[in-house]
PyMOL Python script that loads the backbone (N, CA, C, O; Angstrom):
from pymol import cmd

cmd.read_pdbstr("""\
ATOM      1  N   UNK A   1       0.823  -1.184   0.000  1.00  0.00           N
ATOM      2  CA  UNK A   1       0.000   0.000   0.000  1.00  0.00           C
ATOM      3  C   UNK A   1       0.874   1.257   0.000  1.00  0.00           C
ATOM      4  O   UNK A   1       0.525   2.260  -0.622  1.00  0.00           O
ATOM      5  N   UNK A   2       1.978   1.199   0.681  1.00  0.00           N
ATOM      6  CA  UNK A   2       2.860   2.356   0.776  1.00  0.00           C
ATOM      7  C   UNK A   2       3.474   2.710  -0.573  1.00  0.00           C
ATOM      8  O   UNK A   2       3.742   3.879  -0.852  1.00  0.00           O
ATOM      9  N   UNK A   3       3.699   1.682  -1.422  1.00  0.00           N
ATOM     10  CA  UNK A   3       4.320   1.954  -2.708  1.00  0.00           C
ATOM     11  C   UNK A   3       3.451   2.841  -3.601  1.00  0.00           C
ATOM     12  O   UNK A   3       3.964   3.473  -4.524  1.00  0.00           O
ATOM     13  N   UNK A   4       2.154   2.895  -3.341  1.00  0.00           N
ATOM     14  CA  UNK A   4       1.270   3.777  -4.104  1.00  0.00           C
ATOM     15  C   UNK A   4       1.487   5.248  -3.740  1.00  0.00           C
ATOM     16  O   UNK A   4       1.118   6.138  -4.507  1.00  0.00           O
ATOM     17  N   UNK A   5       2.067   5.498  -2.607  1.00  0.00           N
ATOM     18  CA  UNK A   5       2.273   6.868  -2.145  1.00  0.00           C
ATOM     19  C   UNK A   5       3.645   7.424  -2.504  1.00  0.00           C
ATOM     20  O   UNK A   5       3.873   8.629  -2.395  1.00  0.00           O
ATOM     21  N   UNK A   6       4.556   6.560  -2.931  1.00  0.00           N
ATOM     22  CA  UNK A   6       5.927   6.998  -3.188  1.00  0.00           C
ATOM     23  C   UNK A   6       5.995   8.001  -4.338  1.00  0.00           C
ATOM     24  O   UNK A   6       6.607   9.060  -4.193  1.00  0.00           O
ATOM     25  N   UNK A   7       5.371   7.682  -5.490  1.00  0.00           N
ATOM     26  CA  UNK A   7       5.440   8.579  -6.648  1.00  0.00           C
ATOM     27  C   UNK A   7       4.856   9.956  -6.342  1.00  0.00           C
ATOM     28  O   UNK A   7       5.505  10.959  -6.641  1.00  0.00           O
ATOM     29  N   UNK A   8       3.654  10.049  -5.756  1.00  0.00           N
ATOM     30  CA  UNK A   8       3.143  11.391  -5.447  1.00  0.00           C
ATOM     31  C   UNK A   8       4.025  12.159  -4.470  1.00  0.00           C
ATOM     32  O   UNK A   8       4.146  13.380  -4.573  1.00  0.00           O
ATOM     33  N   UNK A   9       4.634  11.463  -3.535  1.00  0.00           N
ATOM     34  CA  UNK A   9       5.517  12.139  -2.590  1.00  0.00           C
ATOM     35  C   UNK A   9       6.764  12.673  -3.277  1.00  0.00           C
ATOM     36  O   UNK A   9       7.209  13.784  -2.986  1.00  0.00           O
ATOM     37  N   UNK A  10       7.325  11.892  -4.182  1.00  0.00           N
ATOM     38  CA  UNK A  10       8.521  12.325  -4.903  1.00  0.00           C
ATOM     39  C   UNK A  10       8.195  13.510  -5.803  1.00  0.00           C
ATOM     40  O   UNK A  10       8.911  14.512  -5.812  1.00  0.00           O
ATOM     41  N   UNK A  11       7.098  13.386  -6.567  1.00  0.00           N
ATOM     42  CA  UNK A  11       6.707  14.476  -7.463  1.00  0.00           C
ATOM     43  C   UNK A  11       6.370  15.719  -6.656  1.00  0.00           C
ATOM     44  O   UNK A  11       6.758  16.826  -7.030  1.00  0.00           O
ATOM     45  N   UNK A  12       5.659  15.547  -5.562  1.00  0.00           N
ATOM     46  CA  UNK A  12       5.317  16.682  -4.711  1.00  0.00           C
ATOM     47  C   UNK A  12       6.549  17.343  -4.120  1.00  0.00           C
ATOM     48  O   UNK A  12       6.626  18.569  -4.041  1.00  0.00           O
ATOM     49  N   UNK A  13       7.507  16.537  -3.707  1.00  0.00           N
ATOM     50  CA  UNK A  13       8.750  17.090  -3.159  1.00  0.00           C
ATOM     51  C   UNK A  13       9.530  17.873  -4.195  1.00  0.00           C
ATOM     52  O   UNK A  13      10.052  18.952  -3.916  1.00  0.00           O
ATOM     53  N   UNK A  14       9.602  17.309  -5.407  1.00  0.00           N
ATOM     54  CA  UNK A  14      10.298  18.027  -6.477  1.00  0.00           C
ATOM     55  C   UNK A  14       9.577  19.319  -6.828  1.00  0.00           C
ATOM     56  O   UNK A  14      10.206  20.361  -7.008  1.00  0.00           O
ATOM     57  N   UNK A  15       8.262  19.246  -6.924  1.00  0.00           N
ATOM     58  CA  UNK A  15       7.488  20.442  -7.264  1.00  0.00           C
ATOM     59  C   UNK A  15       7.625  21.505  -6.183  1.00  0.00           C
ATOM     60  O   UNK A  15       7.767  22.691  -6.482  1.00  0.00           O
ATOM     61  N   UNK A  16       7.582  21.079  -4.944  1.00  0.00           N
ATOM     62  CA  UNK A  16       7.716  22.030  -3.846  1.00  0.00           C
ATOM     63  C   UNK A  16       9.102  22.644  -3.781  1.00  0.00           C
ATOM     64  O   UNK A  16       9.260  23.807  -3.410  1.00  0.00           O
ATOM     65  N   UNK A  17      10.098  21.863  -4.141  1.00  0.00           N
ATOM     66  CA  UNK A  17      11.474  22.363  -4.092  1.00  0.00           C
ATOM     67  C   UNK A  17      11.775  23.387  -5.159  1.00  0.00           C
ATOM     68  O   UNK A  17      12.630  24.251  -4.965  1.00  0.00           O
ATOM     69  N   UNK A  18      11.093  23.307  -6.274  1.00  0.00           N
ATOM     70  CA  UNK A  18      11.381  24.238  -7.367  1.00  0.00           C
ATOM     71  C   UNK A  18      10.261  25.245  -7.589  1.00  0.00           C
ATOM     72  O   UNK A  18      10.370  26.103  -8.465  1.00  0.00           O
ATOM     73  N   UNK A  19       9.198  25.155  -6.820  1.00  0.00           N
ATOM     74  CA  UNK A  19       8.038  26.026  -7.045  1.00  0.00           C
ATOM     75  C   UNK A  19       8.370  27.498  -6.833  1.00  0.00           C
ATOM     76  O   UNK A  19       7.849  28.359  -7.541  1.00  0.00           O
ATOM     77  N   UNK A  20       9.210  27.784  -5.888  1.00  0.00           N
ATOM     78  CA  UNK A  20       9.502  29.181  -5.592  1.00  0.00           C
ATOM     79  C   UNK A  20      10.506  29.812  -6.524  1.00  0.00           C
ATOM     80  O   UNK A  20      10.604  31.038  -6.578  1.00  0.00           O
ATOM     81  N   UNK A  21      11.246  29.024  -7.253  1.00  0.00           N
ATOM     82  CA  UNK A  21      12.320  29.553  -8.081  1.00  0.00           C
ATOM     83  C   UNK A  21      12.094  29.188  -9.551  1.00  0.00           C
ATOM     84  O   UNK A  21      12.324  28.045  -9.945  1.00  0.00           O
ATOM     85  N   UNK A  22      11.649  30.145 -10.358  1.00  0.00           N
ATOM     86  CA  UNK A  22      11.400  29.858 -11.777  1.00  0.00           C
ATOM     87  C   UNK A  22      12.651  29.395 -12.530  1.00  0.00           C
ATOM     88  O   UNK A  22      12.542  28.661 -13.512  1.00  0.00           O
ATOM     89  N   UNK A  23      13.806  29.806 -12.088  1.00  0.00           N
ATOM     90  CA  UNK A  23      15.050  29.383 -12.736  1.00  0.00           C
ATOM     91  C   UNK A  23      15.286  27.884 -12.563  1.00  0.00           C
ATOM     92  O   UNK A  23      15.893  27.248 -13.425  1.00  0.00           O
ATOM     93  N   UNK A  24      14.814  27.322 -11.466  1.00  0.00           N
ATOM     94  CA  UNK A  24      14.981  25.886 -11.213  1.00  0.00           C
ATOM     95  C   UNK A  24      13.810  25.086 -11.756  1.00  0.00           C
ATOM     96  O   UNK A  24      13.976  23.912 -12.088  1.00  0.00           O
ATOM     97  N   UNK A  25      12.628  25.689 -11.857  1.00  0.00           N
ATOM     98  CA  UNK A  25      11.422  24.981 -12.284  1.00  0.00           C
ATOM     99  C   UNK A  25      11.491  24.587 -13.757  1.00  0.00           C
ATOM    100  O   UNK A  25      11.162  23.455 -14.112  1.00  0.00           O
ATOM    101  N   UNK A  26      11.912  25.499 -14.604  1.00  0.00           N
ATOM    102  CA  UNK A  26      11.916  25.241 -16.049  1.00  0.00           C
ATOM    103  C   UNK A  26      12.749  24.023 -16.436  1.00  0.00           C
ATOM    104  O   UNK A  26      12.243  23.186 -17.183  1.00  0.00           O
ATOM    105  N   UNK A  27      13.988  23.868 -15.979  1.00  0.00           N
ATOM    106  CA  UNK A  27      14.765  22.681 -16.369  1.00  0.00           C
ATOM    107  C   UNK A  27      14.146  21.375 -15.874  1.00  0.00           C
ATOM    108  O   UNK A  27      14.213  20.354 -16.558  1.00  0.00           O
ATOM    109  N   UNK A  28      13.553  21.409 -14.699  1.00  0.00           N
ATOM    110  CA  UNK A  28      12.942  20.190 -14.166  1.00  0.00           C
ATOM    111  C   UNK A  28      11.751  19.775 -15.022  1.00  0.00           C
ATOM    112  O   UNK A  28      11.622  18.608 -15.391  1.00  0.00           O
ATOM    113  N   UNK A  29      10.884  20.728 -15.335  1.00  0.00           N
ATOM    114  CA  UNK A  29       9.714  20.424 -16.148  1.00  0.00           C
ATOM    115  C   UNK A  29      10.143  20.019 -17.558  1.00  0.00           C
ATOM    116  O   UNK A  29       9.564  19.106 -18.146  1.00  0.00           O
ATOM    117  N   UNK A  30      11.142  20.685 -18.090  1.00  0.00           N
ATOM    118  CA  UNK A  30      11.650  20.343 -19.429  1.00  0.00           C
ATOM    119  C   UNK A  30      12.188  18.919 -19.456  1.00  0.00           C
ATOM    120  O   UNK A  30      11.956  18.186 -20.418  1.00  0.00           O
ATOM    121  N   UNK A  31      12.895  18.528 -18.423  1.00  0.00           N
ATOM    122  CA  UNK A  31      13.433  17.172 -18.341  1.00  0.00           C
ATOM    123  C   UNK A  31      12.307  16.140 -18.260  1.00  0.00           C
ATOM    124  O   UNK A  31      12.394  15.081 -18.882  1.00  0.00           O
ATOM    125  N   UNK A  32      11.270  16.436 -17.511  1.00  0.00           N
ATOM    126  CA  UNK A  32      10.133  15.522 -17.408  1.00  0.00           C
ATOM    127  C   UNK A  32       9.475  15.362 -18.773  1.00  0.00           C
ATOM    128  O   UNK A  32       9.126  14.247 -19.161  1.00  0.00           O
ATOM    129  N   UNK A  33       9.302  16.455 -19.501  1.00  0.00           N
ATOM    130  CA  UNK A  33       8.694  16.407 -20.831  1.00  0.00           C
ATOM    131  C   UNK A  33       9.577  15.604 -21.792  1.00  0.00           C
ATOM    132  O   UNK A  33       9.079  14.781 -22.560  1.00  0.00           O
ATOM    133  N   UNK A  34      10.890  15.850 -21.741  1.00  0.00           N
ATOM    134  CA  UNK A  34      11.821  15.107 -22.594  1.00  0.00           C
ATOM    135  C   UNK A  34      11.745  13.608 -22.331  1.00  0.00           C
ATOM    136  O   UNK A  34      11.727  12.808 -23.266  1.00  0.00           O
ATOM    137  N   UNK A  35      11.702  13.235 -21.066  1.00  0.00           N
ATOM    138  CA  UNK A  35      11.613  11.813 -20.717  1.00  0.00           C
ATOM    139  C   UNK A  35      10.321  11.205 -21.260  1.00  0.00           C
ATOM    140  O   UNK A  35      10.316  10.066 -21.726  1.00  0.00           O
ATOM    141  N   UNK A  36       9.240  11.955 -21.200  1.00  0.00           N
ATOM    142  CA  UNK A  36       7.973  11.478 -21.740  1.00  0.00           C
ATOM    143  C   UNK A  36       8.032  11.268 -23.237  1.00  0.00           C
ATOM    144  O   UNK A  36       7.507  10.281 -23.752  1.00  0.00           O
ATOM    145  N   UNK A  37       8.672  12.194 -23.940  1.00  0.00           N
ATOM    146  CA  UNK A  37       8.805  12.075 -25.393  1.00  0.00           C
ATOM    147  C   UNK A  37       9.652  10.858 -25.753  1.00  0.00           C
ATOM    148  O   UNK A  37       9.298  10.096 -26.653  1.00  0.00           O
ATOM    149  N   UNK A  38      10.762  10.677 -25.056  1.00  0.00           N
ATOM    150  CA  UNK A  38      11.636   9.535 -25.323  1.00  0.00           C
ATOM    151  C   UNK A  38      10.900   8.226 -25.043  1.00  0.00           C
ATOM    152  O   UNK A  38      11.001   7.282 -25.825  1.00  0.00           O
ATOM    153  N   UNK A  39      10.169   8.163 -23.945  1.00  0.00           N
ATOM    154  CA  UNK A  39       9.423   6.952 -23.609  1.00  0.00           C
ATOM    155  C   UNK A  39       8.373   6.653 -24.669  1.00  0.00           C
ATOM    156  O   UNK A  39       8.195   5.498 -25.058  1.00  0.00           O
ATOM    157  N   UNK A  40       7.680   7.678 -25.136  1.00  0.00           N
ATOM    158  CA  UNK A  40       6.653   7.487 -26.170  1.00  0.00           C
ATOM    159  C   UNK A  40       7.281   6.935 -27.443  1.00  0.00           C
ATOM    160  O   UNK A  40       6.726   6.029 -28.065  1.00  0.00           O
ATOM    161  N   UNK A  41       8.430   7.470 -27.835  1.00  0.00           N
ATOM    162  CA  UNK A  41       9.098   6.984 -29.048  1.00  0.00           C
ATOM    163  C   UNK A  41       9.532   5.530 -28.906  1.00  0.00           C
ATOM    164  O   UNK A  41       9.400   4.745 -29.845  1.00  0.00           O
ATOM    165  N   UNK A  42      10.048   5.175 -27.739  1.00  0.00           N
ATOM    166  CA  UNK A  42      10.469   3.786 -27.526  1.00  0.00           C
ATOM    167  C   UNK A  42       9.273   2.838 -27.568  1.00  0.00           C
ATOM    168  O   UNK A  42       9.362   1.745 -28.128  1.00  0.00           O
ATOM    169  N   UNK A  43       8.163   3.253 -26.980  1.00  0.00           N
ATOM    170  CA  UNK A  43       6.960   2.424 -26.992  1.00  0.00           C
ATOM    171  C   UNK A  43       6.452   2.258 -28.422  1.00  0.00           C
ATOM    172  O   UNK A  43       6.081   1.156 -28.823  1.00  0.00           O
ATOM    173  N   UNK A  44       6.434   3.341 -29.189  1.00  0.00           N
ATOM    174  CA  UNK A  44       5.983   3.262 -30.577  1.00  0.00           C
ATOM    175  C   UNK A  44       6.900   2.366 -31.407  1.00  0.00           C
ATOM    176  O   UNK A  44       6.423   1.585 -32.230  1.00  0.00           O
ATOM    177  N   UNK A  45       8.211   2.473 -31.197  1.00  0.00           N
ATOM    178  CA  UNK A  45       9.168   1.649 -31.942  1.00  0.00           C
ATOM    179  C   UNK A  45       8.975   0.172 -31.603  1.00  0.00           C
ATOM    180  O   UNK A  45       9.020  -0.685 -32.486  1.00  0.00           O
ATOM    181  N   UNK A  46       8.764  -0.116 -30.339  1.00  0.00           N
ATOM    182  CA  UNK A  46       8.542  -1.499 -29.917  1.00  0.00           C
ATOM    183  C   UNK A  46       7.252  -2.027 -30.529  1.00  0.00           C
ATOM    184  O   UNK A  46       7.210  -3.163 -31.003  1.00  0.00           O
ATOM    185  N   UNK A  47       6.211  -1.222 -30.522  1.00  0.00           N
ATOM    186  CA  UNK A  47       4.941  -1.625 -31.125  1.00  0.00           C
ATOM    187  C   UNK A  47       5.083  -1.897 -32.609  1.00  0.00           C
ATOM    188  O   UNK A  47       4.527  -2.868 -33.121  1.00  0.00           O
ATOM    189  N   UNK A  48       5.827  -1.044 -33.304  1.00  0.00           N
ATOM    190  CA  UNK A  48       6.033  -1.241 -34.741  1.00  0.00           C
ATOM    191  C   UNK A  48       6.820  -2.530 -35.002  1.00  0.00           C
ATOM    192  O   UNK A  48       6.531  -3.245 -35.961  1.00  0.00           O
ATOM    193  N   UNK A  49       7.796  -2.825 -34.169  1.00  0.00           N
ATOM    194  CA  UNK A  49       8.579  -4.051 -34.333  1.00  0.00           C
ATOM    195  C   UNK A  49       7.704  -5.288 -34.100  1.00  0.00           C
ATOM    196  O   UNK A  49       7.836  -6.286 -34.808  1.00  0.00           O
ATOM    197  N   UNK A  50       6.822  -5.219 -33.118  1.00  0.00           N
ATOM    198  CA  UNK A  50       5.925  -6.346 -32.838  1.00  0.00           C
ATOM    199  C   UNK A  50       4.980  -6.560 -34.011  1.00  0.00           C
ATOM    200  O   UNK A  50       4.755  -7.698 -34.422  1.00  0.00           O
ATOM    201  N   UNK A  51       4.426  -5.487 -34.551  1.00  0.00           N
ATOM    202  CA  UNK A  51       3.513  -5.598 -35.695  1.00  0.00           C
ATOM    203  C   UNK A  51       4.246  -6.189 -36.901  1.00  0.00           C
ATOM    204  O   UNK A  51       3.705  -7.061 -37.582  1.00  0.00           O
ATOM    205  N   UNK A  52       5.454  -5.731 -37.169  1.00  0.00           N
ATOM    206  CA  UNK A  52       6.221  -6.240 -38.303  1.00  0.00           C
ATOM    207  C   UNK A  52       6.525  -7.730 -38.135  1.00  0.00           C
ATOM    208  O   UNK A  52       6.406  -8.500 -39.088  1.00  0.00           O
ATOM    209  N   UNK A  53       6.911  -8.129 -36.943  1.00  0.00           N
ATOM    210  CA  UNK A  53       7.210  -9.543 -36.685  1.00  0.00           C
ATOM    211  C   UNK A  53       5.953 -10.393 -36.822  1.00  0.00           C
ATOM    212  O   UNK A  53       6.007 -11.501 -37.356  1.00  0.00           O
ATOM    213  N   UNK A  54       4.832  -9.885 -36.345  1.00  0.00           N
ATOM    214  CA  UNK A  54       3.566 -10.620 -36.456  1.00  0.00           C
ATOM    215  C   UNK A  54       3.172 -10.783 -37.916  1.00  0.00           C
ATOM    216  O   UNK A  54       2.713 -11.852 -38.319  1.00  0.00           O
ATOM    217  N   UNK A  55       3.344  -9.740 -38.708  1.00  0.00           N
ATOM    218  CA  UNK A  55       3.033  -9.841 -40.138  1.00  0.00           C
ATOM    219  C   UNK A  55       3.905 -10.883 -40.821  1.00  0.00           C
ATOM    220  O   UNK A  55       3.421 -11.637 -41.665  1.00  0.00           O
ATOM    221  N   UNK A  56       5.196 -10.935 -40.464  1.00  0.00           N
ATOM    222  CA  UNK A  56       6.086 -11.943 -41.045  1.00  0.00           C
ATOM    223  C   UNK A  56       5.625 -13.346 -40.682  1.00  0.00           C
ATOM    224  O   UNK A  56       5.626 -14.244 -41.525  1.00  0.00           O
ATOM    225  N   UNK A  57       5.231 -13.533 -39.429  1.00  0.00           N
ATOM    226  CA  UNK A  57       4.767 -14.853 -38.994  1.00  0.00           C
ATOM    227  C   UNK A  57       3.497 -15.260 -39.734  1.00  0.00           C
ATOM    228  O   UNK A  57       3.345 -16.421 -40.113  1.00  0.00           O
ATOM    229  N   UNK A  58       2.588 -14.316 -39.941  1.00  0.00           N
ATOM    230  CA  UNK A  58       1.352 -14.609 -40.665  1.00  0.00           C
ATOM    231  C   UNK A  58       1.666 -14.989 -42.111  1.00  0.00           C
ATOM    232  O   UNK A  58       1.106 -15.948 -42.641  1.00  0.00           O
ATOM    233  N   UNK A  59       2.562 -14.235 -42.744  1.00  0.00           N
ATOM    234  CA  UNK A  59       2.934 -14.548 -44.132  1.00  0.00           C
ATOM    235  C   UNK A  59       3.568 -15.932 -44.232  1.00  0.00           C
ATOM    236  O   UNK A  59       3.259 -16.687 -45.154  1.00  0.00           O
ATOM    237  N   UNK A  60       4.452 -16.271 -43.292  1.00  0.00           N
ATOM    238  CA  UNK A  60       5.080 -17.594 -43.291  1.00  0.00           C
ATOM    239  C   UNK A  60       4.043 -18.689 -43.101  1.00  0.00           C
ATOM    240  O   UNK A  60       4.093 -19.718 -43.775  1.00  0.00           O
ATOM    241  N   UNK A  61       3.105 -18.475 -42.190  1.00  0.00           N
ATOM    242  CA  UNK A  61       2.077 -19.476 -41.934  1.00  0.00           C
ATOM    243  C   UNK A  61       1.179 -19.654 -43.155  1.00  0.00           C
ATOM    244  O   UNK A  61       0.824 -20.780 -43.504  1.00  0.00           O
ATOM    245  N   UNK A  62       0.812 -18.557 -43.801  1.00  0.00           N
ATOM    246  CA  UNK A  62      -0.025 -18.654 -45.009  1.00  0.00           C
ATOM    247  C   UNK A  62       0.706 -19.394 -46.119  1.00  0.00           C
ATOM    248  O   UNK A  62       0.122 -20.235 -46.802  1.00  0.00           O
ATOM    249  N   UNK A  63       1.986 -19.079 -46.299  1.00  0.00           N
ATOM    250  CA  UNK A  63       2.769 -19.753 -47.336  1.00  0.00           C
ATOM    251  C   UNK A  63       2.860 -21.249 -47.051  1.00  0.00           C
ATOM    252  O   UNK A  63       2.789 -22.064 -47.971  1.00  0.00           O
ATOM    253  N   UNK A  64       3.014 -21.606 -45.793  1.00  0.00           N
ATOM    254  CA  UNK A  64       3.107 -23.015 -45.422  1.00  0.00           C
ATOM    255  C   UNK A  64       1.778 -23.728 -45.643  1.00  0.00           C
ATOM    256  O   UNK A  64       1.751 -24.858 -46.131  1.00  0.00           O
ATOM    257  N   UNK A  65       0.687 -23.079 -45.290  1.00  0.00           N
ATOM    258  CA  UNK A  65      -0.638 -23.687 -45.453  1.00  0.00           C
ATOM    259  C   UNK A  65      -0.998 -23.802 -46.929  1.00  0.00           C
ATOM    260  O   UNK A  65      -1.664 -24.758 -47.327  1.00  0.00           O
ATOM    261  N   UNK A  66      -0.572 -22.851 -47.741  1.00  0.00           N
ATOM    262  CA  UNK A  66      -0.911 -22.859 -49.161  1.00  0.00           C
ATOM    263  C   UNK A  66      -0.116 -23.878 -49.969  1.00  0.00           C
ATOM    264  O   UNK A  66      -0.438 -24.111 -51.135  1.00  0.00           O
ATOM    265  N   UNK A  67       0.909 -24.490 -49.386  1.00  0.00           N
ATOM    266  CA  UNK A  67       1.684 -25.491 -50.100  1.00  0.00           C
ATOM    267  C   UNK A  67       0.816 -26.735 -50.325  1.00  0.00           C
ATOM    268  O   UNK A  67       0.056 -27.131 -49.442  1.00  0.00           O
ATOM    269  N   UNK A  68       0.931 -27.341 -51.494  1.00  0.00           N
ATOM    270  CA  UNK A  68       0.155 -28.556 -51.742  1.00  0.00           C
ATOM    271  C   UNK A  68       0.569 -29.673 -50.791  1.00  0.00           C
ATOM    272  O   UNK A  68       1.753 -29.852 -50.506  1.00  0.00           O
ATOM    273  N   UNK A  69      -0.394 -30.405 -50.316  1.00  0.00           N
ATOM    274  CA  UNK A  69      -0.133 -31.522 -49.415  1.00  0.00           C
ATOM    275  C   UNK A  69      -0.031 -31.128 -47.969  1.00  0.00           C
ATOM    276  O   UNK A  69       0.170 -31.992 -47.115  1.00  0.00           O
ATOM    277  N   UNK A  70      -0.161 -29.849 -47.655  1.00  0.00           N
ATOM    278  CA  UNK A  70      -0.104 -29.400 -46.269  1.00  0.00           C
ATOM    279  C   UNK A  70      -1.498 -29.407 -45.691  1.00  0.00           C
ATOM    280  O   UNK A  70      -2.420 -28.824 -46.260  1.00  0.00           O
ATOM    281  N   UNK A  71      -1.649 -30.063 -44.567  1.00  0.00           N
ATOM    282  CA  UNK A  71      -2.968 -30.121 -43.919  1.00  0.00           C
ATOM    283  C   UNK A  71      -2.977 -29.230 -42.692  1.00  0.00           C
ATOM    284  O   UNK A  71      -1.949 -28.961 -42.070  1.00  0.00           O
ATOM    285  N   UNK A  72      -4.147 -28.797 -42.380  1.00  0.00           N
ATOM    286  CA  UNK A  72      -4.330 -27.963 -41.180  1.00  0.00           C
ATOM    287  C   UNK A  72      -4.139 -28.823 -39.948  1.00  0.00           C
ATOM    288  O   UNK A  72      -4.472 -30.008 -39.958  1.00  0.00           O
ATOM    289  N   UNK A  73      -3.593 -28.227 -38.864  1.00  0.00           N
ATOM    290  CA  UNK A  73      -3.358 -28.941 -37.610  1.00  0.00           C
ATOM    291  C   UNK A  73      -4.395 -28.556 -36.568  1.00  0.00           C
ATOM    292  O   UNK A  73      -4.043 -28.364 -35.405  1.00  0.00           O
ATOM    293  N   UNK A  74      -5.658 -28.439 -36.946  1.00  0.00           N
ATOM    294  CA  UNK A  74      -6.714 -28.053 -35.991  1.00  0.00           C
ATOM    295  C   UNK A  74      -7.034 -29.154 -35.099  1.00  0.00           C
ATOM    296  O   UNK A  74      -7.897 -29.016 -34.232  1.00  0.00           O
TER     297      UNK A  74
END
""", "prot")
cmd.dss("prot")
cmd.show_as("cartoon", "prot")
cmd.util.cbc("prot")
cmd.orient("prot")
């Protein structure tokens, strides 16, 4: 149960520490945004790789099933 409180406490502490000083707030927020962008790109790249691999597997399976003398394994 305590682990649910860790993230809000950390974010709150960081926000409170830089809230009074605009010079410190901007780099912190910019870094958070950058991390979000990088994470989104990695997730999209992973998703694209999974889709490409799945398409290859489907094509291989179709080619195998379409061969004469190949029976379904249902």
